Each structure stands twice: as structure tokens, then as C-alpha cells.
C-alpha positions as CSV (number, residue, x, y, z in Angstrom):
1,X,79.8,117.3,90.6
2,X,80.4,117.3,94.2
3,X,81.5,120.3,96.0
4,X,83.9,120.8,99.2
5,X,81.8,120.9,102.2
6,X,81.5,124.1,104.4
7,X,84.2,125.2,106.7
8,X,83.7,125.8,110.4
9,X,83.6,129.3,111.8
10,X,87.3,130.4,112.4
11,X,86.6,132.6,115.4
12,X,85.5,129.5,117.5
13,X,88.5,127.6,116.9
14,X,89.9,128.4,120.3
15,X,86.9,128.8,122.6
16,X,87.5,127.2,125.8
17,X,84.6,125.4,127.6
18,X,84.7,127.8,130.6
19,X,84.0,130.7,128.2
20,X,81.0,129.2,126.3
21,X,78.5,130.4,128.9
22,X,79.5,133.8,128.5
23,X,79.1,133.9,124.7
24,X,76.0,136.2,123.8
25,X,73.7,134.9,120.8
26,X,74.6,138.1,119.0
27,X,78.4,137.4,118.9
28,X,77.7,133.9,117.4
29,X,77.4,133.2,113.8
30,X,75.1,130.4,112.4
31,X,77.2,127.4,111.5
32,X,76.5,125.8,108.0
33,X,78.5,122.9,108.6
34,X,76.9,119.5,108.2
35,X,78.2,118.1,111.6
36,X,77.2,121.1,113.6
37,X,73.7,121.7,114.8
38,X,71.8,124.0,112.2
39,X,70.8,127.5,112.9
40,X,71.3,127.4,116.7
41,X,73.1,129.9,118.7
42,X,76.5,128.6,120.0
43,X,75.8,129.2,123.8
44,X,76.5,125.7,125.5
45,X,79.1,123.2,124.9
46,X,76.7,120.4,123.8
47,X,76.0,122.6,120.8
48,X,79.6,122.5,119.6
49,X,81.4,119.5,117.9
50,X,84.5,118.4,119.9
51,X,86.5,119.3,116.8
52,X,85.6,122.9,117.0
53,X,86.4,123.1,120.7
54,X,89.7,121.5,121.1
55,X,91.5,121.5,117.4
56,X,95.1,121.6,119.0
57,X,94.3,118.5,121.2
58,X,92.7,116.5,118.3
59,X,96.0,117.1,116.1
60,X,98.1,116.0,118.8
61,X,96.1,112.9,119.6
62,X,96.6,109.4,118.1
63,X,93.2,109.5,116.6
64,X,90.8,112.4,115.3
65,X,87.7,110.6,116.5
66,X,84.5,109.4,114.5
67,X,84.2,110.9,111.0
68,X,87.6,112.2,110.8
69,X,91.1,111.2,109.6
70,X,94.6,112.3,110.3
71,X,96.8,113.8,107.6
72,X,100.5,113.1,107.1
73,X,101.0,116.8,108.6
74,X,99.0,115.9,111.7
75,X,95.8,117.7,110.6
76,X,92.4,116.3,111.5
77,X,90.1,116.5,108.4
78,X,86.6,115.4,108.0
79,X,85.9,112.5,106.0
80,X,84.4,112.4,102.6
81,X,80.8,111.1,102.4
82,X,79.6,107.8,100.6
83,X,79.3,108.6,97.1
84,X,82.3,111.0,97.0
85,X,86.1,110.8,96.9
86,X,89.0,113.1,98.3
87,X,90.5,115.5,96.1
88,X,92.8,117.1,98.7
89,X,93.0,117.3,102.5
90,X,91.9,120.2,104.8
91,X,94.3,122.8,105.9
92,X,93.2,123.3,109.5
93,X,92.0,121.1,112.3
94,X,88.3,120.1,112.2
95,X,87.6,121.3,108.8
96,X,86.2,119.3,105.8
97,X,88.4,117.7,103.2
98,X,87.9,119.0,99.4
99,X,85.6,116.1,98.0
100,X,84.1,115.4,94.5
101,X,81.4,113.2,93.5
102,X,82.5,109.9,91.8
103,X,82.5,109.7,88.1
104,X,80.0,107.9,86.3
105,X,80.5,104.1,86.5
106,X,82.2,104.1,89.9
107,X,80.9,104.1,93.4
108,X,82.0,104.7,97.1
109,X,79.7,103.1,99.7
110,X,81.3,104.6,102.9
111,X,82.9,107.7,104.3
112,X,86.3,107.7,103.1
113,X,89.7,109.5,102.5
114,X,90.2,107.5,99.3
115,X,91.7,109.2,96.2
116,X,89.7,107.3,93.6
117,X,86.4,105.7,93.6
118,X,85.7,101.8,92.9
119,X,84.5,100.6,89.6
120,X,80.9,99.5,89.4
121,X,80.7,95.6,89.3
122,X,79.0,93.9,86.1
123,X,76.5,91.1,86.5
124,X,77.7,87.6,85.3
125,X,76.1,85.2,82.6
126,X,72.5,84.7,83.5
127,X,72.2,87.4,86.1
128,X,70.5,90.6,85.9
129,X,70.7,93.8,88.2
130,X,68.6,93.8,91.0
131,X,69.8,97.4,92.0
132,X,71.7,99.5,89.6
133,X,75.0,101.0,90.6
134,X,74.9,104.6,92.0
135,X,77.7,106.7,93.3
136,X,77.1,105.4,96.8
137,X,76.3,101.6,96.2
138,X,77.6,98.9,94.1
139,X,75.5,97.0,91.5
140,X,73.4,94.2,93.2
141,X,72.8,91.2,90.9
142,X,70.3,88.4,90.9
143,X,69.7,85.3,88.9
144,X,67.5,86.0,85.8
145,X,63.8,84.7,85.6
146,X,64.0,81.0,85.2
147,X,67.3,80.5,86.8
148,X,68.7,79.9,90.3
149,X,72.1,80.1,91.8
150,X,73.9,76.8,92.3
151,X,75.6,76.7,95.9
152,X,78.4,74.5,94.7
153,X,78.9,76.2,91.2
154,X,78.3,79.7,92.5
155,X,76.7,80.6,89.1
156,X,73.0,80.9,87.7
157,X,71.5,77.6,86.1
158,X,68.1,76.6,85.0
159,X,66.0,75.7,87.9
160,X,65.3,72.1,86.6
161,X,68.9,71.6,86.1
162,X,70.6,69.6,89.1
163,X,74.2,69.0,89.8
164,X,74.8,65.4,88.7
165,X,75.8,62.8,91.2
166,X,78.8,60.3,90.8
167,X,76.5,57.4,89.1
168,X,75.1,59.8,86.4
169,X,78.6,61.1,85.6
170,X,79.8,57.5,85.2
171,X,76.8,56.3,83.0
172,X,77.3,59.4,80.9
173,X,80.9,58.6,80.2
174,X,80.1,54.9,79.2
175,X,77.2,56.2,76.8
176,X,79.8,58.7,75.1
177,X,82.4,55.9,74.8
178,X,79.9,53.5,73.2
179,X,78.4,56.2,70.6
180,X,81.9,57.3,69.7
181,X,82.9,53.7,69.1
182,X,79.8,53.2,66.9
183,X,80.5,56.3,64.8
184,X,84.2,55.1,64.1
185,X,82.9,51.7,62.9
186,X,80.4,53.2,60.6
187,X,83.2,55.6,59.0
188,X,85.4,52.8,58.8
189,X,83.0,50.6,56.5
190,X,82.0,53.7,54.7
191,X,85.6,54.2,53.7
192,X,86.3,50.7,52.7
193,X,83.4,50.5,50.4
194,X,84.6,53.7,48.7
195,X,88.1,52.2,48.4
196,X,89.6,55.3,50.4
197,X,92.7,54.9,52.6
198,X,93.9,57.1,55.6
199,X,96.9,58.1,53.3
200,X,94.8,59.5,50.4
201,X,92.7,61.4,52.8
202,X,95.6,63.0,54.3
203,X,96.9,64.0,50.8
204,X,93.8,65.7,49.9
205,X,93.8,67.3,53.1
206,X,97.2,68.9,52.5
207,X,96.1,70.2,49.0
208,X,93.0,72.0,50.7
209,X,95.1,73.5,53.2
210,X,97.6,74.8,50.6
211,X,94.6,76.5,48.7
212,X,93.6,78.1,51.6
213,X,96.6,79.3,53.0
214,X,96.0,82.8,51.9
215,X,92.8,82.8,53.6
216,X,94.2,82.0,57.0
217,X,96.7,84.8,56.9
218,X,93.8,87.4,56.5
219,X,93.1,89.5,59.7
220,X,90.1,89.1,61.8
221,X,87.3,91.8,61.3
222,X,84.3,89.7,62.5
223,X,82.1,90.8,65.1
224,X,81.0,87.3,66.4
225,X,83.9,84.8,66.8
226,X,84.3,82.7,63.5
227,X,81.1,83.8,62.0
228,X,82.2,86.0,59.2
229,X,85.0,85.8,56.5
230,X,87.2,88.7,56.1
231,X,86.1,90.9,53.0
232,X,88.3,90.1,49.7
233,X,91.3,92.6,49.5
234,X,91.9,93.0,53.2
235,X,95.4,91.8,53.8
236,X,97.7,91.9,56.5
237,X,100.7,94.4,56.1
238,X,103.9,92.5,55.6
239,X,105.6,95.4,57.5
240,X,103.4,96.4,60.5
241,X,104.4,98.9,63.1
242,X,106.1,98.0,66.4
243,X,103.1,98.8,68.4
244,X,100.8,96.7,66.0
245,X,103.6,93.8,66.5
246,X,103.4,94.4,70.3
247,X,99.7,94.2,70.4
248,X,99.6,90.9,68.1
249,X,102.4,89.2,70.3
250,X,100.9,89.9,73.5
251,X,97.2,89.6,72.8
252,X,96.8,86.7,74.9
253,X,98.2,88.5,78.0
254,X,96.3,91.6,77.1
255,X,93.1,89.4,77.2
256,X,93.9,88.0,80.6
257,X,94.9,91.3,82.2
258,X,91.6,93.1,81.0
259,X,89.3,90.2,80.8
260,X,88.9,89.9,84.4
261,X,86.7,93.4,84.2
262,X,86.8,94.8,81.0
263,X,84.2,97.6,81.9
264,X,86.7,100.5,82.2
265,X,88.5,99.7,78.9
266,X,85.2,99.4,77.2
267,X,83.7,102.5,78.9
268,X,86.8,104.6,77.7
269,X,86.4,103.2,74.0
270,X,82.8,104.0,73.8
271,X,83.0,107.2,75.6
272,X,85.4,108.7,73.0
273,X,83.7,106.8,70.2
274,X,86.8,105.1,69.3
275,X,84.8,101.9,68.4
276,X,81.4,101.5,66.6
277,X,78.3,100.8,68.7
278,X,77.8,97.4,67.3
279,X,81.2,96.4,68.5
280,X,80.7,97.8,71.8
281,X,77.3,96.0,72.1
282,X,78.8,92.8,71.0
283,X,81.7,93.2,73.6
284,X,79.4,93.8,76.3
285,X,77.2,90.6,75.4
286,X,80.2,88.5,75.4
287,X,82.0,89.6,78.4
288,X,85.3,88.6,79.9
289,X,88.3,87.7,77.7
290,X,85.9,87.2,74.6
291,X,85.0,90.8,74.7
292,X,88.7,92.1,74.8
293,X,89.6,89.7,72.2
294,X,86.6,90.9,69.9
295,X,88.0,94.5,70.6
296,X,91.7,93.8,69.8
297,X,90.8,91.8,66.6
298,X,88.7,95.0,65.6
299,X,91.7,97.3,65.9
300,X,94.2,94.9,64.4
301,X,91.9,94.3,61.3
302,X,91.6,98.2,60.7
303,X,95.6,98.6,60.5
304,X,98.6,100.4,62.0
305,X,97.0,103.7,62.5
306,X,93.9,102.1,64.3
307,X,96.4,100.0,66.7
308,X,98.3,103.4,67.6
309,X,94.6,104.5,68.7
310,X,94.3,101.2,70.7
311,X,97.7,101.8,72.2
312,X,96.8,105.2,73.3
313,X,93.6,103.8,74.9
314,X,95.5,100.9,76.7
315,X,97.9,103.7,78.0
316,X,94.8,105.8,79.2
317,X,93.3,103.0,81.3
318,X,96.5,101.4,82.3
319,X,96.1,102.4,86.1
320,X,93.0,100.4,86.2
321,X,94.9,97.1,85.4
322,X,98.0,96.4,87.3
323,X,99.5,94.0,85.1
324,X,98.9,96.0,82.0
325,X,100.5,99.1,83.8
326,X,103.6,97.0,84.6
327,X,103.8,95.7,81.0
328,X,103.5,99.2,79.4
329,X,106.2,100.5,82.1
330,X,108.7,97.9,80.3
331,X,107.3,98.1,76.7
332,X,105.8,101.6,76.2
333,X,106.8,103.8,73.2
334,X,108.4,106.3,75.4
335,X,110.8,103.9,76.7
336,X,111.4,102.3,73.4
337,X,112.0,105.6,71.9
338,X,114.6,106.6,74.5
339,X,116.5,103.3,74.0
340,X,116.3,103.2,70.2
341,X,118.0,106.8,70.0
342,X,120.1,106.7,73.1
343,X,123.2,107.0,71.2
344,X,122.0,110.2,69.4
345,X,120.7,111.6,72.5
346,X,124.1,111.5,74.3
347,X,125.7,112.9,71.4
348,X,123.4,115.8,71.2
349,X,123.0,116.4,75.0
350,X,126.6,116.1,76.2
351,X,127.6,119.1,74.6
352,X,125.9,121.1,77.4
353,X,123.9,119.0,79.5
354,X,123.0,121.9,81.9
355,X,119.8,122.9,79.8
356,X,118.1,119.7,80.4
357,X,119.5,119.3,83.9
358,X,117.9,122.5,84.9
359,X,114.8,121.8,83.1
360,X,114.5,118.6,85.0
361,X,115.1,119.9,88.2
362,X,112.8,122.9,88.0
363,X,109.9,120.6,87.1
364,X,110.5,118.3,89.9
365,X,111.5,115.3,87.6
366,X,114.7,114.3,89.6
367,X,115.6,114.1,93.1
368,X,118.0,116.7,94.6
369,X,120.7,113.9,95.0
370,X,120.6,113.2,91.4
371,X,120.8,116.8,90.3
372,X,123.9,117.2,92.7
373,X,125.6,114.3,91.4
374,X,125.0,115.4,87.7
375,X,125.9,118.9,88.1
376,X,129.4,117.8,89.6
377,X,130.3,115.5,86.6
378,X,132.2,117.6,84.0
379,X,132.1,114.8,81.5
380,X,129.2,115.7,79.3
381,X,128.6,112.1,78.1
382,X,128.9,110.6,81.5
383,X,126.3,113.1,82.9
384,X,123.9,112.4,80.1
385,X,124.2,108.8,80.3
386,X,123.5,109.0,84.2
387,X,120.2,111.0,83.7
388,X,118.9,108.6,80.6
389,X,119.5,105.5,82.8
390,X,117.7,107.2,85.7
391,X,114.5,107.6,83.3
392,X,115.0,104.2,81.7
393,X,115.1,102.4,85.0
394,X,112.1,104.1,86.1
395,X,110.0,102.9,83.1
396,X,107.7,104.2,80.5
397,X,105.6,106.7,82.3
398,X,108.9,108.6,83.5
399,X,110.5,108.4,80.0
400,X,107.4,110.2,78.7
401,X,108.1,113.0,81.4
402,X,111.8,112.9,79.8
403,X,110.3,113.5,76.3
404,X,108.2,116.3,77.6
405,X,111.2,118.1,79.1
406,X,113.3,117.6,76.0
407,X,110.6,119.2,74.0
408,X,110.9,122.3,76.3
409,X,114.6,122.6,75.5
410,X,114.8,121.3,71.9
411,X,116.0,124.4,70.3
412,X,119.1,124.1,72.7
413,X,120.3,120.8,71.0
414,X,120.5,120.5,67.1
415,X,119.0,117.4,65.9
416,X,116.8,116.8,68.9
417,X,113.9,119.0,67.5
418,X,113.6,117.0,64.2
419,X,113.6,113.6,66.2
420,X,111.1,114.6,68.7
421,X,108.7,115.9,65.8
422,X,109.1,112.5,63.9
423,X,107.8,110.5,67.0
424,X,104.0,109.8,66.2
425,X,103.0,108.9,69.5
426,X,104.5,112.2,70.9
427,X,102.7,114.0,68.5
428,X,99.5,112.6,69.0
429,X,99.8,113.4,72.9
430,X,100.6,116.8,72.2
431,X,98.6,117.8,69.4
432,X,95.3,116.0,70.0
433,X,92.2,118.2,71.1
434,X,91.2,118.2,74.6
435,X,88.4,115.9,74.0
436,X,87.6,115.8,77.9
437,X,86.5,119.6,77.9
438,X,83.5,118.5,75.5
439,X,82.1,115.9,78.1
440,X,81.2,118.8,80.6
441,X,79.1,122.0,80.4
442,X,80.0,125.6,81.4
443,X,79.2,125.1,84.7
444,X,80.8,122.0,85.4
445,X,84.1,123.3,84.1
446,X,83.6,126.4,86.2
447,X,83.3,124.2,89.4
448,X,86.5,122.3,88.2
449,X,88.5,125.3,88.0
450,X,87.6,126.0,91.7
451,X,88.3,122.4,92.8
452,X,91.6,122.1,90.9
453,X,93.2,125.3,92.0
454,X,95.3,123.6,94.6
455,X,96.5,121.2,91.8
456,X,97.1,124.1,89.4
457,X,99.2,125.6,91.9
458,X,101.6,122.7,92.0
459,X,101.5,122.4,88.3
460,X,102.5,126.2,87.6
461,X,105.4,126.0,89.7
462,X,105.2,129.6,90.8
463,X,105.8,130.7,87.2
464,X,102.6,132.3,86.0
465,X,104.3,134.1,82.9
466,X,103.5,131.8,80.1
467,X,99.9,131.4,81.2
468,X,99.2,135.0,81.9
469,X,100.6,135.7,78.4
470,X,98.2,133.4,76.7
471,X,95.2,134.5,78.9
472,X,96.2,138.2,77.6
473,X,96.4,137.2,73.9
474,X,93.2,135.0,74.0
475,X,91.4,138.1,75.5
476,X,90.6,135.7,78.4
477,X,91.8,138.4,80.8
478,X,92.1,142.3,80.2
479,X,95.5,143.9,80.2
480,X,94.6,145.5,83.5
481,X,93.6,142.1,85.1
482,X,96.9,140.6,83.9
483,X,98.7,143.5,85.5
484,X,96.9,143.0,88.7
485,X,97.9,139.4,88.9
486,X,101.5,140.1,88.4
487,X,101.5,143.0,91.2
488,X,99.7,140.5,93.4
489,X,102.3,137.8,92.9
490,X,105.1,140.2,93.5
491,X,103.5,141.6,96.8
492,X,101.7,138.3,98.2
493,X,103.2,135.5,96.3
494,X,102.1,133.0,93.6
495,X,99.2,131.3,95.6
496,X,97.3,134.4,96.3
497,X,98.0,135.5,92.5
498,X,96.9,132.2,91.1
499,X,93.5,132.3,93.3
500,X,93.0,136.0,92.3
501,X,93.7,135.0,88.4
502,X,91.2,132.1,88.9
503,X,88.5,134.5,90.5
504,X,89.1,136.8,87.7
505,X,88.5,134.4,84.9
506,X,85.3,133.2,86.5
507,X,84.0,136.6,86.7
508,X,84.4,137.1,83.0
509,X,81.7,134.7,82.5
510,X,81.1,131.0,81.4
511,X,82.5,131.1,77.9
512,X,86.0,132.2,79.1
513,X,85.9,129.3,81.6
514,X,86.4,126.9,78.5
515,X,88.8,129.0,77.0
516,X,90.8,128.8,80.2
517,X,91.1,125.2,80.2
518,X,92.0,125.2,76.5
519,X,94.7,127.6,77.2
520,X,95.9,125.4,79.9
521,X,95.9,122.4,77.5
522,X,98.0,124.0,74.8
523,X,100.6,124.9,77.6
524,X,101.3,121.3,78.7
525,X,104.8,121.8,77.4
526,X,105.6,124.6,79.6
527,X,104.0,122.9,82.5
528,X,104.4,119.3,82.4
529,X,102.5,118.7,85.6
530,X,99.5,119.9,83.8
531,X,99.3,116.3,82.4
532,X,98.2,114.9,85.8
533,X,95.4,117.7,86.0
534,X,93.9,116.5,82.7
535,X,94.4,113.0,83.6
536,X,92.2,113.2,86.6
537,X,89.7,115.4,84.7
């Protein structure tokens, strides 16, 4: 796990060149930054990076210089090294951005300020990895033994195989035509000898088709395409869920969208053990659209419940596939739920929209202009319709945020709680165990608290009360510690209080760290923005 790089000594931030000669070695501190000289006294201009000498000039310049980038706030930050990506910008000129190592299966081969790493490439048919993918380099592929790369086709072919010229193509076509004609003549004379006609053969074919009609309607559960029949008794449900229908009807689109590079999709399914190992291995062997088709058929054959799991997986990897993301935005479960229940939602919320309106505004779900407009509407139905239309137009992701906001105020609107409780997909999102936590040891989870403190500040929205209450109930923090955090929040603000809370949790030892993350997971309804913290986990 990558760590943020060291910060430069603050007392040198405004040293003038003329003052450097008078700086005594005893007044200097050894700089531990990567870009400064190591363990040397800072007694000459040559020993100091330009960014430490003139930070104000850098922030006002058009460029920050090699190895640095300029933030929207005009601050010059040091780029993240190859093999890492940016978690957040620095807060002062010349300092390092907060960086983290690329996750497994991704890479970054240059100094950068990117927010995500690139997925590792997979070698194509007939290729093997000459150099495996690492956090700082993509996979390098070569043709397997006995194969060579065809310059015209761009693929690996047997070494003895040559691209055919025009003469050989013509000869091959003539030969195929002659053989086909010969086969047809043989079939014709055999039919004539047996007294069969085309009409009787078609009739027999129709009878066979009728007898096998039931078999053709059975779902596919094979591993290799068309190699195994469906076990007896496995039948397609007459009334499948809407999610299952969506997957069936859009199967070809899903194959095309994900098939270009199914590695992220397959890695997610295998990492969370959502498919058997044999299915995963078979999908890896097939590659491309065929691997996606195999996985889709596997889930469809398992019934509605497994299709719901597949949908959750598609939603989890949607941002890796642009077309898939766009499709979910217009066909997702959250959007469908809002549309289907729109008339009832208007009836429930219109009685007093202010509870929902304030919840949305406090969580930053609507812009100030919309809040002002909705607040000025006296007709409850009109106000509710304005809010619902805003989220429907923005797509499935925002409709899901609306549903979480409705959960937070469900006790204010009769009928809302029962409806939300009946949404299976929302219950899965709200109640499933935090599987991501089980992937990391205690040391890594401890580092993640430190690296994600800034994101937690945003998610907690200056309201530490629900979290502190949970930490106290679960004995993650003592009563005295909770009291100290509250006092610091009153005196110095939420940012200092949150940082102090994190320090207290880490001081309690490694077991408390995982309990801290579990407490955050259970508070996602109180802090909807925590979804983003866990999504990037």
C-alpha cells in the first residue's frame, strides 16, 4: 500500500537566496524529501529545490516545473511516482500529493496526477506474457513458441503458415465449388434410390422439431458452448424478474460492451467468489465476448436470485465500461423503482416535502438553486415533482442517492418505510456485509484510515454525533475519548476533531481499526457519502 511522501521542512518555505549563506548548519533540519539532497546541511542555494525557495512565485507562474503539477486552487504539488495514483492534492506549494499504490491488476507507468490506474492488458490468442504486469508497467506480450506475428493480420500464426496470394485464393474457391457440387449430386442420387422427396424430409423435420421444442426452451448451464445438455428438470421460469429480463434482452449488448476487455468484470466475480473456479478458468481461456457470454449464461441458468447478484456485479464494475455505465444509468433498478412508484411518492412526500428537501440539501445532493426554487413552492405536489424529475433526469446513480436520502427520513412519511423495505436491491446494498474489509490485514486497514481522513471529513459533513455514538457503544473509544473529541470539535472545529478521533482509534490497537471501518459501514444511511469512500476502497 502506497504512502504519502514526506513533506518539506516548513521553516524553509520563505528563505531568500541572499539569506542562505548565513544559515548555520545547526539551524537546519535534515530533509527527508525524495527530491531534496539527503542528509546534507542546507547552506547553499544549490542544495535546495527551487520549489522550496520560491513557493509563491511557483504558484503564480503558468507552470510549476518538472515533476510538479498545478491544482485548481493554484497550488504546485509534486506528481505521484510511477506505480501510484493520486488520492488528493497537497495543501501547500512544493509539497507532495497524497498518493497510493495501484491496486492489483492495474498499473501506472509514469509520474502522474491521475485518480485511477490503468487496467493491465491481457495477451491475445497465441500470445504469452514476456513481462508480467506490475504496478509500474503494463503486460508485454509475445507470440508463443512455434508462432510468429503476421505483419498484415497483426496476430500470431504458425511459422510455416503464409498469407495466401490471390492465385491460391481463386484455386481454393474453385475447389470448394467442385466438391460442393459433387456432394449434392451424391445426396440427390441416394434420395432417388430410397424414394424420398424434399417434401417428406421437411415433414419429418417438423415432427422432430415439435418433439424437441421443450429442450430448446431450457436455459444454458454449459461451461463450453453447446457441449453439454441441460440437466433434466431445470426449466426457465415463466415469470422471471425484471432484472433477469433486462439481462436476457440485452445479452448481446453486454457481450459487446464488456467483451472488449472482460478482465475487470472477471476479476470482480472471481475476487468475491461469485462464480465457481471452473467457470472463471473457462472464461479466461475463451476470452473476449465468448467469455462474457459464458458468464451470463451461467448466472441466467441459476435463476432470478443469481441474476440479482450478476446485476450487482455489473453495477460495481460499471465505471470500467462506458457503454455499460450509460445503459445502467437509464435502465438501473433505482431509476425503475422511482418511476414505478412516482405517483405514490408524490402522495406521501407532498404532505410535507421539507423533511426530504432539508435532507437532500444537507447531504449536498441538490444544488443551491434547486433548493431555493423548491423551498419557494407552496404546492407540495409541485415541489415533490420538481425534486423527483431532477433525480430521474440525472439517471440511476443519482436515483440511488435519492433512495438513501428517503431512508434517512422514512419515519416522516407513512407508507414510505414499507415500500423501501420491499426493495430487494436496496436491501442488498444496505445489509450486505462489508466484504471489502476481509481482503486486507489490520496493518493495511490502519493505513487506509490515515490516507482516507480527508475523504472522511467530506463524508461526515461536520456531524460527528452518530459516529461518536457508535464508537462509544461498541467500545471502540472510551467515554473520556469521546468527550475529548466533542470538546475539540467545539473549540477547533470538525476537521481537527476528526483527525484527533482517527489518532485515538489507531492508538487503541489493530482490532479496533477494523471495528472502526465496520461502524462506518453500518452508518452509510446516516452518511450517504460514505458510499464513495467504500467504493474506492
